[in-house]
N, C-alpha and C positions, 0 to 999 in steps of 0.2 A: 811849799808852795804851789801855786797851783799851777796844772796841766791844760786847763781847758780851753786856752787859747794857742793852744796845738792842733794844728789842721794835718790833714793826707791827703796827698789828693790822690787822682782813681788809677793810676801806678801803682799807688801802695809808698809816694813819698810823701813827707810833709809837707802841709801847705798854706802859706799866710794867713789865704783869702775863704779858704773855704771848710767845713765842718767835718771831724772825721766821722768819712761813713761807708759802707761797702757801696762799690755803686752796681747800680743791676743793670745797666743797661744792655738794651738790647739790640745787637751790633748785624751786619748783611753775615758775617760768619755766624751766625748763630740760629738765623734764618737757612739758610744753605743746609747746615749739618744737623741739623734738627732733625730729619728723620732720617736719617741716614745711618744704618745698625754698624755699620762697617768701615766706619768712619777711625782712625788713626788714635788713639791715645798720646797723650801727651805725658812723656815716661820722665819724672824728676832726677835731675840730677845731680849730680854731688855736689856743684854751690848751693842748689836750693835746697836741698837735704843738712847742707852745714846752717847759713841763712837766713832757711825760711824765706820773709817777704822783702826781707832786706836785700836777698841774693840779687844779683846784675843778671836781669834781661833782655832781651827784644821786646819794642813794645810793641811790636805786630802781632806777638806769638803771646804774648801775652794774656790770658783770659781768667779773671778771677774768679775764686769761687763759690758759688752760692752758700756754704755749709757755715755761715755768721762770721762771726770774726776770728781771724789766726791768732793762735795761743802767742803770747811774744814772745819772746826769749830775755827776761830778768837779767841774765848773767849779764847782757850788754852792755858796753856803755851808754849813757844816757846823750844823743845827741841836741840839743838847743838850736832853732831855727829861727828868724824873726818872725814873727807874723802878721804886721802893721799896726793899723793904731786901729781901737775900737768907735765906730760911728754913735753921733751922742745922740739924747732923748731928742732935741729938736728938727733933726734929719729925721729920726724917724720917723714923728708923729708929721711929717709934709708932705713924708713916700702913704702912710695911711690914709689919708686925706687926698692923697692924688686916686688910689684903689679905689676910691668909694662915686668916682665919679662915672658915670656911664657913658662909655666912648665904645663906639666897634673896635675890635676888633680882631686881625686880620691874624690867617697862617704863617706867613712872612713875619708877624710880630716875635711868634715864641720859635725859641731856639731849635734847633735840627735835634737836641738831645731830650727834648721833649712832645715831639710827635708820636700821632698815637701809633703804636707799633706791640703787636701783638705778642704777651709775653710766652716766652719756650721755655720746658726745661729742659737740662743738660748736663753737659762737664764740660771736660774742659777739654775745649777743641782748637785745634790749627787750624786758620784762614788757608793754608794753601788744600786742606783734602774736602774740596769741593765735589762730592759723590754725586750730592740734590740737589737741585735746585729749580725752585717753582717750575713745574713744565719740561724739565728736562728727562726725567724718566712716562716710562708708560699707564696708563689706567689702570691697567692689569693687575700692576706690582703694588699699587694706592693702599695701605693698610696691610704688608706683607712683613715689615716688622711686628706684626701680634703674634707672628709664631712663636717669638722670644718672649713674648708674654702670657698671661694665662687667657688673650682675647677677649675682654669684657668690656670694651667698647664696641667692637664688632656685635656681640650677641648682644646689646644693649639697644643698638641700631633697629637689630633685626626686629625685635619685639613689642620696635614702636611703629614697622610697616615698611623699612628698608627694606627695598628688596636690591642688593649687588648689580653692577650695571646702570644704574639709573641712578638720575640725583633727590635732590633730597626737598621738602616741602610739601605743600596739600596735593600736591598735581603734578609730584615729580620733575618738577622744572629748573629745577636747582641752578647755580650761576656759576658762571665761566670766572668773571673778574672779582676780583677780594671787592668787601665791603669795603664801601668811602667812608668817607667822616663829611661831613658839613658843621661850620663854625657857624654856633650860635649868633647871635648883634651882641647883648649883653649879656650880664647876670642875676638877667630872671630863672627860673623852673621851663622846667621840660615842657615844651608845648605855647610856650608863653608867650614867644613871637609868630605863631601858626606851624605849619604843618613843616617838621626838620625832613620828611623824605626828600630823597634825591634823584636824580633821573633815572639813573640806575634803578634804584625802587622800585621807580612804578615803573620800567618795562616791565620786570622780574616778577613783580608782583600788581596787576593791575587791578584793585581791589578798590570802593568808595571808603575810603578814612572816616569812621565813625564816630571817632572824637571829632571832625572836622565838621559834619552833620550837626553831633550835639550841640555843638557851638554857634554856628550859625541859626540853630532856633531857640539857644537861650537869648543870642543875641535879638532875633526877633520879638522874641518874649518882652524881652526887658525895654527893647523902642518902643512898645504897647504903651506903657505906661510912662513917658515921656512929653512931654507937651513938644508939640511940629514948633523946629524953630525958625519956620516961618509966618509961626500964627495960624496960618489958615485952617477951618475948619472940615474936618474929611469929610464928606459925602455920606449920607445911613446907604449899604448896598443891600440891597432886596432879591431874594430866593423864588424864586419863582417854579411851580409845578404846573406841568400840562397835566390834561386827562389821560393821557395814553401811558403817561408815567405812573398817575396815579392805579390804573388797570394794569398795568404790569409789575407794579410790585404786589399787588392782589393776590394777582394771579400764582406767583412767588409766593407769596404766606399760606396762600392755599394747597400748594405741593406737599404736603409734611411728610415725612416718614413715620413709619408706626409708633419708634422711639420718640419723635418730637408730639409725634401728637400724645403720648403718656406726659411727656413731660411739662403740653399745654393745660394738660387739666390738674396741675399741683398746685396745694395752696401756699402761698408766699406772706410772710409775714414780713412786715417796710418799719421800720425803725431807727430810719436815717432820719424825719424829719422830728417834728415836736409831739407828733399825737400816733402812737399807733397805729397801722391800715394793713390792712388784708387785701390781696389782689387772691383772683382765682385762678391764674394763670401766667407762664412769661412774659408773655403778649403784653398783659395789659403795664409792666413794670416800665415798656419800650415806650409807652404812650403814657408816662407818667407825667402831667403840671406841674411847674412849678405854682403852688398856690402863694395867695396873696400873703402877707408874713410867718409866710414860712423863714423869712433869711433873709438878711440882706443883701444887699447887688455883691460883687465880688469888690465896686470901687471901696464899697463904703467896710467891705472887710479886712484890706492890705489896710497896713499900718503908713502913714500920711509919709510920705516925701521928707528927707530932715531938711527944716527951714522952712516950707511950705503947710500952708494951713488948707486940713481938710475940707471938701469943696462940694457940699451938697447938689447930686441932679437938678436942671434948672425946670427940667417935666419930666415926673415916675406916677405913672398910673395902673401899680404893678392890678388891681382891680378888674381892669378895663383892659389889660393884656392879657389876665387868664381866662376873660369869657371871650375876646375875641377869637383867641388859641380852641377855648372849645368848636367855636362856633368852625376856624376849620377844619377842626379836626372831623368833627360829625360832617360835615362836608365831605369831607374825604368819602367816608366810609360810606355814607350814601350813594356813591362817585360808585364805589369798591363794586357796594351789593347791586348795582342794578346792573353793572358791564356782568357777575358773577349771573345773575338771574337771566339776562341776553342770551349769554353764553348757555344758560341753561334751557332758556325755550330754542335756540336752534338742536343746539343738540336731540333735543325732543322732537321736532320735527324731522331731521334728518332719521332719525329714528323712527318714527310712524311711518315714515315714507317708502323705507325699507320691510316694514313691519305690512305696510299696506301693496306692497309688490307682491310678498311670500302665499298673503291671504288670497290675492288673485290667483295666481298659480295653483294652492291647493284647491279653489273654489273651480277653475278652471279644468282639474282633474280630476276634483267629485261631481261636477257636474258630466263630463266621459264615463266615467264609472256609472252614471246612476243612468245615466244611456245604452250603455252597454248591459247591467243589469235590468233593464226593462225589455231587453229586445230577447235577449237568453229568456227572460218569463214568459213572455209573448209564444217560444219558439216550447219551451215545456206543456203550458197551455193549449199548446195546438196537438201536442203531440197524447196529452191525458185526454184531452175532449177526442180523439180520432179511437184511442183503447176502451171509450166505454161500446159497450154491446148494441146499444139502441143506433150507430154510429152508424151510415150507410158508406164510409169508404175510409174501411176499419184501418188500422198503422201497422204495416208488412213489418219483418224484421232486416229488411236489405233498407228501405226507405228510416226505418230509425237509428240503420246505423249513420245512410247518410247524414243526420243530424245531429247527433256527436260530430263526427268529421268536421261537419261547421261550425259548430262549440271550438271544436280543438284548434280550427285553423284561425277564425276570424276574434275568435274572443277567450284566447289559450288563457288568460290571468284571470280574467272568472270560472274558465273552467278548470284550471287546475286546482283553484281555492274553492271550490268548491266540494260539496260531501257527495263524488262520484256515487260512490254505496247506497245512499237514499235513493238516486236518482235511477240507476242503476237497477234496484230492487220492484221501483216503482213500475217500471217500463218496458225493461230488457227482459229479464226474469219471466218475465208470464209468457211472450213470446218466443223465447227461447224453450219454454215449456211443450208448447204448442208445434213449434218449430221439429223437434227431436217424437213426440207424440208419438208417431208409429212405425221409428228404423229402428231397426235390428240391426245391431253391428256387427254382425257373423254372417250376416250375406248381402252387406253394402257398407265394407270396415271404411270409404273414403265419406261417408255419406257429412256433408256440416263442416269438414274441417279447413274449407274457405271462408265459410260467414265468421268460427269462430276464430281463427287466426285474425284477420280483421276487427272482430271486438276485442283481442287480445290487445294488440295495439291503443284499442281506443281507452283501454278499461284499467288495466296494467297500471301499477302503481310504480314510479319512478323509483322509488328509493326502497321498496321493497320489491325487490327484483324475482321473474315468475319463480325461477329456477330458488328460491332463495328457503325458509321456514315455514312451516306450515302459519300463517297471519288473516285468519277470514275475517277480521274484524276490521282489515285496513286496506285490502286491496279486494275489492270488487268483482276481479276475475276469479281470482283463485274459489270464491265465493260463488258465482255465476258458473264454474265447473264440477265442484265439489255439492252443491244443489240441486241444478238443474241437470247438470251431462252424468255422474255420477251416481245415479237410482238406475238409469237405462245398463250403462254396465254391470253393477253390483245383479242384478234382474237374468243378464245372457250368461254368467258365469255361473249361475247356480245350476244351471241347465245343460251347460258346456260337459264336455266328456273328453277329459285328457288325452283320450288316444289323436282323438283327431285333434292336434293341434294348428295344423294350417290355419283355418281360418282366424282363431283368435292369436297368434302371430302374426299374423299380415295383418291384425285390425290395430296391438298394441304400435306395430311398426309405423303403421301411420300416423298414430297421435303423440309418438313419442318426442315430437319438438314443438309441439302445442302443448301440448298439460303440463302442468308444475313437476319436477322433481318427486315432488314429496306425495302425489297424489300416484305420481305411477309407481312409488313405493311402496304404497300401500295399498295396490292394485297385484300386486307380483310378493307381496309378503302374504298379506288378507286374504286374500283372492285364489291365484292359483295355484302359489307353493302348495297350503293345505289338501286340493285338488289333487296333484302330485306325486304329493309324499301317499296321501290315501291309496292310488292307482297303484304305485310297485311293493304296496303293503301284500296287496294280493297279484301281483305279479306273479306267476310261476315258469322259468326258461323251459321247463318237459314238456307243460302244455298249451300255451299261448304259442299260439302262430304269428305272430306280430313280431319281431323284434324290440326290444322296448328301446334300441336307439333310435328307432324311427319316432318316436313321438317323445322322448328325452332329448337330445340332441338341438332340435330346432330354438328352444329356450336359451341356449347356450349365449349367442348374444346378447339376451336384455338380463339372465339371470347370474347368469357366468356363477361367484363363488356363492351363489344364493341357494344354488343345486348339490354342494359339497355334503349335506346333510345324506342326502340319497342315494350316494355311490357308495357305503359304506354295506347298506343291506341290499345293493344291488354285488357285488362282491361278494358276498355272504354264500347268496339262491348260486351265482354263475358256481359259485367253486362244490357248494352241496348239488349243481347239477352233474359237475363232471368227474365224483367219483366214480362211477363205471363206465368212464368214456372210455374210448380205444384210441389211439391215430390215425387208425384206419375211418375216422369219423370225419369228414372233412366241413363238418356243420359249425362245428366247437370253432373253429377257426373264424369263421365267416360272421360266429357273434360279437366274438369276442375283437376284433380286429378293430371296430369304429372305436373302442376302448383304449384304442392303444394310446391317442396323445389327447382323450380328455384325462385319465388317472395320471396322477402323478409320477416321474420315474419310480420313484422310488417302492411305492405301492404297485404298480404294474410288474416291478421286479419281484416282487415279492411272493404275489400272485403265482407268475409264470416258475418260480421257481415252487411255489407250494403244490401249483395245480398240473403243468404242464410239465415240465422236468423230465419226474420219477415218472413218464408214461411213455414219454420217447426212449429214456433208459432201458424200460423195459423192453421197449419195439428192437431195439439194438444187438441185445442182447440176444433177443430173440432169432440174431439174420445171421444166416451160414454162411460161411464166402467158398463156394465152389469154383475153380477158375475155367471148369468145362461145364458146366450147367447155372449158371446164377440167376438168381431173382430175386430182384431191387424193389422189389414194393416196398417192404419196412424202412431198405432205406431213402427212398422217396417221401415216405411219409416225415419221417424225423428232418431232412434237409429243407420240406416243406416249410417249416417253421423257423424256417431259418433271420427272417424278419420281424417275428414274434418273438420269439426270445433273445436274449442279449447273444455278442459274441460268444462272451467268453466260458459262456452255461453250453454253449453250443459245443466249444472245444472241449469243452472239459469232458462231455458228454462222449466226442469223438475219442479220447483219450483214453477212455475206460470204457467202455464197451464195442470200439470199431478197432484200432490201429492193434491193439493185441494179438486178433485172431489174423487180422491183416498179415503183419511181419511175420507170423510160423506160418502160415500159408504158403506164404512167398519163402521162404525157408524150407519147407517141405518141396516145394517143387523144382529146387536147384539143386539136389541131392539127391535126383532122381535121372540126370542126363538131357536135361528139359530143352525144351527149342526155344533159343534166347529169341528171335523174333517176337515170338506169341509174349515171352514174360516182358521184355518194350511194350508191348502193344497195350497188353495187361497193364500194366504201370500206367501206364501215360494216360487209358480210359478211368482209369477210379481217379487220377489226379484230376480229370476233367470232369468232372463228378459234385467238383468246391468251386465255389466262388470266389473271385480274388481276394475279398475281406477275409477268406477266410483261409485262402491260402499264406496271405502275407502275415498272419500268426505265428509270432517264431515258435511255439509247441507241432505245430502243424508239417512249416518247415523243417523241425528236426526229423519228426519221423521218417517224411519223404528223403531225407538227407539219409540218413539209419535204412534207407530200401534201396539206395543205391548204393551202399558201403556196404552192405551185402554180398549185391549182386555184383561188386567189382572183386570181391573177396573170394566169391564164386570161380570167378572167372581166372583169378590167380593162381586160385589153388589145384587146378584139373591142368597142372603143367604138361604130363605123361600121358593123362588119358586123354579120350578121343574128345575130339571137341568139332562142332559144328564149325565150318568156317567164316571166318569174318564176327566171330560175336564177342570175341572180347575188341577189336577197334571197335564195334555196335556199340557195347558198354562205356567203352571210353568216351565215347564220342555223347554217349545221351548222357554222361555222368556231364563233358565242359557241358555240354547243351543249356541244363538244366541247371548249373550255377552260373550259368552267363546269363542265363532269364531271370535268377536269382537277385543277382547282381542291377540285373540292368533297370528292375522293377524299383528294388529300392533306390537306384538312381534318379527314376524317375519321378518320385515319391518326393524326395526328397528336392528334385527342383520342384515340382507342384509347390511344395509347403511354403519354400525362397522364396515363387514370385506371392503367390497368397500375403502370404509375409510382405513382399514390398507394396503388394499394392494396396493394402489396406493401411501402410506406414505412408504411401502418398498421395491415398484420398483422403486420410486423416489430416495431416498437413495442406493440401490442398483444401481441402473442406475448412481448418481452421484460421484459416485467414479471412475469409469474407462470413465465415457464418459468425452467428448472435445467439444467444440463447435460444430464444425461440426457436433456430433453425437446426439448433442441440436437442430440444423434446421434438421438435419434429421426427429427426433423425433414428429417438429411441422409441416413439410412438413405431414410426415402421418397422423395425426392429423387431418389437415384442408384437406385433401385429394391432396393433391398441388405435383406433379411432379420434385423428387430431382436426378437429377447424373449428373454427371464428362464430363465434352465435351473431346471427344478423342482425343487426341494430340493437346490440345489447351494448352498454359500458358499465363500470363502476368506475367514478371517480375521472370520467374520462378514459379509462384503461380498459381498449379492448377483452372483454371475454371470451373462452374458449372451450369447447369439451373435451376434456380428455379419457375416451373411454364413455364413462355417466359421470362422470366427476365434472365442476365447474370449474376452473382458475384462471386467472388472468395474471399478467407477468408484469411486474414492477422492478428497475435496475436492479436486473440478473436476478430477479426472486419469483420464485413460484408463489402464488398464493390462492389457498384449496377452502370453498366456501364450508365454514361450520357449522355447528345448529344458529349461533349468534351473531358472530362475527366470523373473520376471513383469516385466515393462520395460515402464517410461511410455513412451508414442507422444503423437505429435501427430494432430489429427480425418481432417488433411488425410492424412495416413500410415494413418492405418486405413481410408480410403476406398481407396484405392489396392491396399492389400492386401487386402481385402475382393473386388476388382476384378478 
């Protein structure tokens, strides 16, 4: 028995009209609970577990499963229900014919169960559990259900560019409302009835439908082959090109980049026609023409329309069309070439006009230069004419200087570019030699200083300073001084006696700021120093009546460190002369005193300790201290050297040779019932013989305090013996007075030192605020007695030049630069002071 006529309805009951099927309808309950992970599950009742799908249940709470057909209980009895009558074959054929007819179908014709609904997956839900209905939850909870899954959906969206918080789509616009459905008119394919986009789609995605454009193009091309329904012939359309358009086309094609120019020269083989053709640029392909018989017209190539015969064109002359096209192309090319030629000629005219202006400016400049050079040449020729011996109006040195001043003021460029060396040698040197012909530098040391200073400003090269190194080939003034002035100086120095130093020193002092430094160094090193060294070697301090410092010390401002080699033989000869000297001879002090500040402190102290201090110690050893008849000559001879020898050396002499004898005499005097007033006067008298500097020494203080202690002990020990009235009080008062003086002197010294330190600190703080590096150098120069002054009219790279002693310097951004042999060298301030000394 067949059971195919049995049907079951959507509630699981058998129905006579429907086929047996699983109901997959999507209800509102499904949509509301699709994204609700917290929905309550439907727990199976006992009746459902017993009877399965035949169990009685409420239709509202029923939700069939998607897991396929339920397992049937074949042990239950079979219930047969009437299924009605099956339709006949004729009725089914009529229904099929009616479906084939094209009639518009509206959305209302479909049952609600067949409406467009999105299928959602899920389990059995109850309609009462409405935890999520579109729009009831916030957007931030969207997709939160993925925490119960592996989150593959969110990851895929992020890989495809989705940003959380923004919409989907190319421009992240998204849509608010669900996608709307649009019913198609008939049963044709997609797009057969035009665009199927809804109003919402056009608002959300306002883009042109490429399919519509393609359809329009296709319909347009298709209509070209159809005969006009009206039967009228279309008029031919003509395209016109103006001359301006052709010119613009030529300009655009002319502006080719480098890669385009390279491609324009590529050889191209065209095999698209009947014959192979060779083009030598891609541009020729664009101008390729249809040669006759290359191919049939497009109309002849297309197959004839069905039911119509192919009709040949009424008037076809391909050869004529080809020739006309060639003429048109040639005419276009000719117009373009003429336009390019015209533009080239215009550019050439503009270029030549600019060149003409430049050449006219150059011509004017050259004419001015020629005019100036001609005037300069006339002045030089006039000077040469007046230099001739037969000239009645000879040229003087002052007039020649005025001529050079005119050249420098009015024709500076020509004067600067000219060879001043040759001009000065030819004109100035003969006049300068004649000017100094009868000059005696020792008698008239200032003769010629003014005229030579004027020529220095005229001839000196600005690039090579006068204080620079020796460069006779580049500086006319240096050569003038070396070849004209220097021979007179050499001649006079050979006849000069070193002991008569004042005229020579005055002569060099007058010329020191005029002559170059290297020439002055040459005079001092090669001419003056050998004469002084020879004279020192022949000097004898025992026989010569003129002291050596009288003709050596005047050279200190000019020579300074150059005299160091002379000091050692001088000390040696003085030491030999002092071997038989006695302190009673005061001439030794007169000879040695001028050298105290010349010799270095170490060498002077060593000389004193070796030659003077032993003699003074011997003199103090011979001193006899007698309170009743004291001879003070030996003591005066020693104290007279206090400023010559150091305080420590003098204190050592007194401690060794004077105070032991003096304290011994005091003790012996106090032991013989002395007169304490006389002892007090004797004590104060000896103390007044020493200076404050010596008394302030701790060793001297200790010796006099020891004498006071001896006197106090002597007064205190004679308690029962006879003592002069008031002696004890006098000694106590003397002790107190002396101690108070020492204390006051120490306090005063400390106060003076504190004041000096405070003044130095205030002065440094006050001077540090406005002081710059130049002021610091000036302060150091004053402390070390060094001349620091600017060189008038001399600059290097715009910086003022200064003389620091005998050194030329300039200051640039807090750095001192000293002129070396070839370049300027930066140096420290201490090194600068050492070099200046």
